[in-house]
Each structure stands twice: as C-alpha cells, then as structure tokens.
N, C-alpha and C positions, 0 to 999 in steps of 0.2 A: 296485489300489489303488495298487502303488508306483508307476505312470504319474504316478496325481493329486498323490501327494506329491512327487515332482518337479518338476510343475508349479507346483506350488504355492510352491514352494522356488525357482524362477527367478522367478514372480511376483514373489515377497518382493525376490528379489535387484535387479530392475529398479526396484522404488519405491523403495529405498533410494538406488540411483545415483541417482534421481530427485532425492530429497530431499536428498543430497549436492550436487548439482549447483544446486539453487535456493537452498543459503546461502551468504552472500559469504565469499570466500576468505579466512584468516587474513592480518592485516597489507592487505586493500584499505584503500584512500584513507578517512577518516575524520578527526571532529572530537571534541576532548574537550574538553567544558565545563567548566571550572574552577570552583568557587563561592568566593565571599567575603564577606563580613559589612562591612568597608571601602567607604567611597565611591573614586569613583575616582581622586581624585587622592593617594589613601592610597599612601604609598611601598611595599605589600605589592603592591598592584596594580599600582604602575609596575615593579616587579621582575617579577610574572608575565608582564605583555605583553611586557618585555624575554626572558623566557624563552621568550614563542608565538614571538617572530619570532625567533628562535634555531635553533627546532626545525622552524619551517616553511624556515628556510635550510637546510636540511639534505637537504629533498626528497626525505623518503621519505615520502611519503604522509598524512603528520598534521600536523591543525592546532590548535591550543589557542585556545580562545574564552575570555576572562576574564570572568564573568559576575559582578561588585560589586555593592556596596550590597545583600545581605542579599535579592538578589532569587530565591534559592530556600529563602529562611526562615534561621534562625538557626544557630550552629556544631553543637549537638546535632541537628538536625535533616540537615547534613552529614556528621556521621558513622554516623547510623543509618543515613544515605539511603546512605553507601555499604558499611557491611557488609551490606544489602542488595541492593547493586547498580544503585539506582534514583538515585543520584548518583554520576559517572563519577571526581568527584577535587574537592580541595578544600584550603583553605586554612586551617587552624583554630590556635587555642590548646589548650596541654597540658591546660590544667586541667578542659574538658567530655570529655577522652577519659577522663580519669580514671574518669567516671559509667559506660562501657564496659570499661574497663581498669585497675584500681584501682592498678597499680601508678606510673602516668601521674601522682598523687597528688606523689609525690617531686618533681617541679620548680615544686609550688605553695607549697613550704616557703620560710616569707620567709628574707631576708639568708642566701641558698645559693650562689649565684654573686657571687665576689668582682669580676672585672673580664672584660673582653673576650676577651681571651687563655686564661682559665680556663674562660668559655662554649665557646670554640672544642675546646679539649680535651675538656669534657665530650660536648658533641654529636659528636666527631668518632672519640672514642675506644670502649673497650669498653661503655660505659653507653649510648653511640648505635646502638651494635653489638644492644645486649642488647632496647631498648627497641621497635628496628626487628621484631626476631624476635618480643615480645609482639604486636606489630600484624599482624603479618602473621598470625599463628594466629587472629585475628579478625577477616579478610577485609581488610583495609588495608597496602598498602604503602608504606613510606616514603621518598621522593624528597630531598626534601631539609628540612633544620631552619633553622628562623627565628630571630633575635633581636628580640623586642619589645623590648630594651632595658630601663631601669628604671621600676617602676611607682611612681605618685606617688600621693596624694591632693589630688584638686580640689573645692574645693565651693562654695556660693553666702553663706554665712554668715560666717566668718573666717579669719585665718589659723591652721594647725595648724603649732604648734612642739614643744610638749609630748603624750605620750599625754592628759593633764587637756584638752588643746585637741580633742578626740577627741570627751567626753561630750556624748551625745544626738545627736549627726550621723547621719542616716541617709544611709550611703555605698553603692552600688549595687556587688556582688562579681561575678564570675564564677561561674556554677554549680557551685560545688566546697564542699563539707563542709570541706575544711583550709583554702583562701580564708575562707569564714565562720567559721573559728575563729580565724584569723589577725587580721581587721579589728575581730571582738570581742574581742580582747588588747591591742589596739591601744588601745582605748577608744573604739569607736565602735558604730554599729550596723548589720551588716552585712544586705543584703538583697541576695539572689541574684536574678538578672535577665538577660533576653537583652539582649546588647550592643544591639542596635535598637531596642527600648525605651526606651534609658535618656533621650534627650533630651528626649522629651516626656514622659519622669518630672520631669527637671529642670526643666522648662519650666511645667509645673503643680501643682509642689510637691509631688510626691509623695515626693520624695527630696530630701536635702538636698548629698549628690554623688557623687562616684565613684572610681576610680582606674585611673590609666592611665600609659602613657608619653606625653612633650608631643607628639609625633607627631602621636599618635591624639587627644587634645586639640583641638590645631590644625586637622589634617585633618577632623574631624568637627565641628567647630564648637560645641564645649561652650563656650568660650568665651562663646558667646551668652547662655549659661544658668548660666553659673557665674564666680566672682571672683577668686578665691583658687587657685593652686597651691604646695600644698607640698613640700619635696625630702625626702619619706619613706622614699623608694628599697628599699622594703618587700618588691618581689618584681620578680625578674627570668624568668619561664618561657619557655621558649619557645617556638615555635609548630610547626607542623609541614606543609609540603603533603605530602599523599599521596594515591593512586589506589586508587581500589576494583578488589580484585583481578580481579574479572569482568572488568572493562573492563582491566586489566594483561594477563591473559591471551588477552584478542582481536590484541593487537599483535606484530607480527613478531617475529624476533630481533632485527633490523636496525632496527626500530623503539623495542624495547624497547631497544637500547643507545645508539639517540640519548639517548630520555627521559634514561637515566641518567648521562652523559656531561655531556648541560645542566642536569639537574639539580644536580650538582656544582658547575658555575657560577654556577648560580641561588644557592645556599648562601651561596659565597660573596662574591658581588654583593651580597645582600640584608645579610648582616652588616656590610658596609662602607658601605652606604648608609643603615644604622638606627644607625651613629656620625654622621653627616654630618646627616642629619634631626633628631636629637633635641637635639644643640646649636643648629641655628639655627631649631628650632620654638619654645625658648624663647623665644627675643630676638625671637619675632615674636610670641610669646603676649604677653609682655610691653608690644608696639608695639599690641596690641590689647585693651588695657585689664586685663590679667590683673595680678595682685600675686603677683610669683615669693618664695618667701622659703624660706630653709635650718630645715630640721627637726632636732633633736636624735635624730638616727639612734640612738646609743648608748641611750637612752632607752627607743626602742621595742625594738629588740633583747633589749635585759635582760630584755621581757615575754613574750618567745616561748617559754623553756622549755618551760610546759605544752604547746605545739603541739607540741613536737616530741619529747617525752613520749608526746602521744596516737599521732603517726604511728608511732614504733619498738614501741608496744603493737601495732598492726593490720599492719605490715609488715615489721617486723623492723632492723634498723639497717645490714644490708650493704650495700646500694646506696648508701646515705646517706655509709657512710664512705669508697667509692670513692669518690666526689664531692666527698667532702671531702680526700680526698689527690690529688688530681689535682691 
C-alpha cells in the first residue's frame, strides 16, 4: 500500500514536471495585438504604431501589432474582451468604460476640462492613479492616457450656434447615459450607437449628426456625409490604452518595464499630437467644404446643472471637486 502510494506520487511529480516543460516560459517572444476603432490614418493609430516601433527597438522579445478600423469590433467589445482575456490590448474612450466601471462617468461630464495643462494634471495626478486602481480591480491595466481633444457637434442639417439650433437633430453619442443626458440637455435628440456604425447611419439618414473632435471627423471622413461643424466644445473625455491583466501577467519583468517606460513616452507624444492634429484638421475640414462656426458655449454650459446634479446624486462630489481644484 505504501509502495503504491510512493509510485503514484512519483508519477504525478513526473507528469507535473512534463506539463511545466510543455508550457511556454514567461517572457518568451510574443506579439500583442492592440485594437482600435479608428482608421489607420487617425493620429491615435499613428501614435500606437510609434509606440510599437519603440517597444520593438528595445529587443526584449515583444512585438505590438495595431489592429485599427474596428477589425475586432467596437469599444465595448474591447473592454469586455480585455476583462475576459479574449482581447489582449486596446485603445478605448473612457465613456464606454463607465458601462463596466461606473466611476469612469466622471470623465464624461460636460465642460469639465479647462485646457491642455489641466488635462495633463488630471490624468497624471491623484485622479489618474485612482482610476488606474479601479481599472486594475476589473482586469484592466491602464498603460497610458490619451487626449481626445474637445468634442463638437457636426451635422448635415444646419449650423449649431445656440441650444435652439439643436432642436430636432438626432445626434450620435457614445454608449454612455451621462453623454446621452448631456446632448439632450443641449437641446438635441441623443442616440447612443457604436462608432463603427455612424458613417452608414449618416449616409442613410438614420441620424442627422454626431459629436466628436475635428481630427476624428477628418480622418474618418464624416465631412462626406455632413456639412456643418459647430464649436460647442462640450466634452473632452480622455481615452486610455489598456492591456488585459491576463496578458500583462504573461510578460517578464523586463518586458513589463519596457512597456511602462514606452507607454509614458506614448502618453506625452499623443497629447502633443492631439493639439497639432486638431488645429490642422479644422483647416482641412473647411477646405473640404464643411462650414465651421463658433457656438455660444456659455449658453450650452448654463444648461448643464441637471447633468451635474444627477452625477453627484449617483457618485458623490469628492472626485469631481478634486478635478475642479486641480
């Protein structure tokens, strides 16, 4: 009886040893695919490829492959996929993240970010750290924060100067209840929809317009299906570049160190690029026939009281006050 137990134990040990040998070593050469919904020429993907080149140049057996143009679905698919481990890495907006981590609604508040320096201070300070911790608790590791620039209303019907001009316009927003409430408060009819479906919806007349930064409108060719771009500057939510914790834990310490170092450089590079691209995009949109107009920002801001009250009722005011005092 004792002899059989000893033999069984030895066999189990051999089997476990063989299984261990059959598994790839942590940190072995690997390719990480990073998903993005925007087109290949979009500056987010320009920045991600820049990041991929820098990671490869470190020669730590790690390659980053950018899969742009919504090849792997929409942003909600990416977020859920990273949490489940079926998507390795993605660049997503913070608005759809709020569907999984409600606190991220904070970044969707209208007229929250004052300027680029304020943006940098928010994402690099205690707020950025707090939200990185929240994401990690749900299986996402935030590597970098992206600046999406100010989002503005564009449509195919008329220029938007005052809230009254929004009356009757069906405007696509990200899949965020707070963003829906904001566009409705601005006077429009908000319609949540995947970004990858927006062009066709405009082309077919299902929607009248959308809201986005100038660079996105240019790179994804929304000027082909809408004629008016109005500077409402209502949102400036960040984006994140995140990696599934499952994928992250497969990396060696050296590979993780390279990813963190290059991701910090990526964040700085993308924020600078966003400013350059936004200014150039407005000029190019006008050259392509879009009418660009200033909007009465103060009139729109005055309508945001109920949106803030609803947010505070759900999430409290603590994090909001930190941002406002940053």
